[in-house]
N, C-alpha and C positions, 0 to 999 in steps of 0.2 A: 504493500499499499503506499502511497505518496506521503512524504512527510507533511506537505500542505496541498490542500485542494482549495484554491483561490477563486472566487466569483468575483468578476468585474461586470457590474450591472449599472443600470440607468437608463434613462430616456435616450431616444436616438439623438446624436449629434453632442453628447455630452463629452466625448472623448474616451470612450471605452476601449475601442480597438487600439488606439495610438497608446494608451496607457498600458493595457494588457500586453500588447507586443512588446514594449520596452521592459515592462516587468519581466516577462517570460525570458527575454534575453539576459537581463542582469542575473537572474537566478538559475539560468541553465535548465528553464522548466519546459515542460510540454505545453504547447499553446493551443488552445481549441477555440475557433470562432464558430459559434452555434450555427449562424446562416450558412457558411461554407461547409461545415459538417453535415447539415441537413440536405443539402444539395448533392454533395459527394456521395453520401452514402443512401441516398433515395428515401429519406425519411420525411418527404413532403407529402402531405395527404391532398393538397390542391392549393388555389390561390385565392386570397380575398381580394377580389376585384375593386370593391370599394375603397380599401385601404392600400391596395397595390403591394400586399405582402403575402408571404408563403404562410400557409397553415402546415404547421409541424405536427408529426406523430409524436405526441409528448412521451408516451409509454416506451415506444422504441428508441427515443432519444435517450430517455433515462437509462435504459439498457446498455446503449452504446457508450454513454458517459462512464458507466460503472466499469465497463471492459477497458476503456481508455485509461482510467485511473488504475486498474489493476495491472495493466501491461506497462504503465510507467515506473512500476517498481518503486524505488526510493526517490524517483524525480517528483519534484513539485508539479502540478498542473494547474494551468491558468484557464479559466472557462470565461469567455467573453460573450455576452449577449444581454439584451434587454430582458429576455424572458429566462435568463439563467436560473433564477429562483425556482422556477416551475419544472426545471428538468434535471437539476442536479440533487440527488437524494440528500436529505438532511443529514444523515449519519456520515456522508462522505466530505461534505464541505467543512472546512476548518476555518475559514475567512470570507466574509461577504462585504466587499467594498462597493457602496452605493455611491456613484458619482453624481453631484448635483451641480446644476449650472443655472446662474441668475437668468430668468426667463427673457429679459431684454436682450442679453447677450447670446442666449440660445436661440432666440428667434432669427438673429442675423446668421449664425451658423447653419440653422436649418434652411433659409432662404437661399444661401449660397450652395447648399448641398440640394436644392431643386424641390424642397418641399413647398407646397401651397395648398391653398383651399382647405378642405377638411382635414387632410392629413397634417397640415401644419399646425392647424388649432386644436386638433385631438392630442397631438403630441406635447404641445405647450401646456395644455390643460393637465395631462399627466404629469407633467414636471411640477406645475403649480400645486397641484393636489396630492403630490407625494406617492404616486401610485407605485412606483418601482420600490420605494422604500417600505411602504405598508406592505406589499407583497412578500418582501424579504423578511420582514418582521414577523409576519404571521407564520412563516415556514420555519425560519431559523432562530427567531428570539434575538433579544438584545446581545446575549453573549458572544456571538460570532459576528456581529454587524458593526460596520464603520461607515458612517455618513461623511463623504468628503466634499466640500464645497471647492470646485475646481475653476469658479469663475476667475478670470484674469490671470490665471496660474498656467505655467508651461507644464507640458507632459513631464519633463525632467523632475520638476518641483513635486508634482503629485506622486510619481512613482518613488522618489525619496520618502516622502511621507509615509507611503505604504511599507517601504522596507524598515523605516523606523518602527512601525507598527508591529511587523512581523518578528523583529529583533526584540520586542518587548520595552524598547525605550521610549515610546509614546503610546498613550491610551487611546482606544476607539471612543467615539462619541456618536451618539444619536441625537436628532433634534437640533442640528447646527444651523439650519435655515428655516424660514418661514416666509417663502414666496408670496403666499395668499396675503398674509398680513403686510409684507412690504408693498405690494401693488396696491392694496386697498389703501394704505396710508399715503401713497403718492397719488391716488385718485385715478389709477391706471387699469383697475381689475377689468372694467368692461372692454378695454382695449385688447387684452389677452385672453379672456374666457369667452370664446365665439363659437364653441362647439355645439 
């Protein structure tokens, strides 16, 4: 079994893949991108046309993740994906890092990545309403969870913080952001919650 099975999750465009890839490189870990794995291993049930996203067979994905972790031996495994909490068995995960990004900054990242219309507003609402954080908390509890505000930070800074947590020199925290309260106090909530 791997020493660490680390999930890097969060809303699309928060920087999961960049962080997870660099973290895997620094740790010499096995890197798993859930979307790439679903396509490569034919774990896709279909496509959600409305959202423009794949529908993944979560049961088969859980089994595949279990095999990857087992085959990794003593190597760490980094799992990257916004639905990682749904497909990595609770008993396997050692750390769950939920990346958070200020919705004003996130909107710019999403628009540059081609998000628009309903997909843009649904994903922004997900970030504002803590969807990935709540999903992870419900499955793994607070003990394994680290919420990281990545707003205005480089990938290197975020990975350095994760490495400090893994070494035990920095504590994990949950409840580090309140985007809903921030937007409400700025009078911008209606501008962002349009789903």
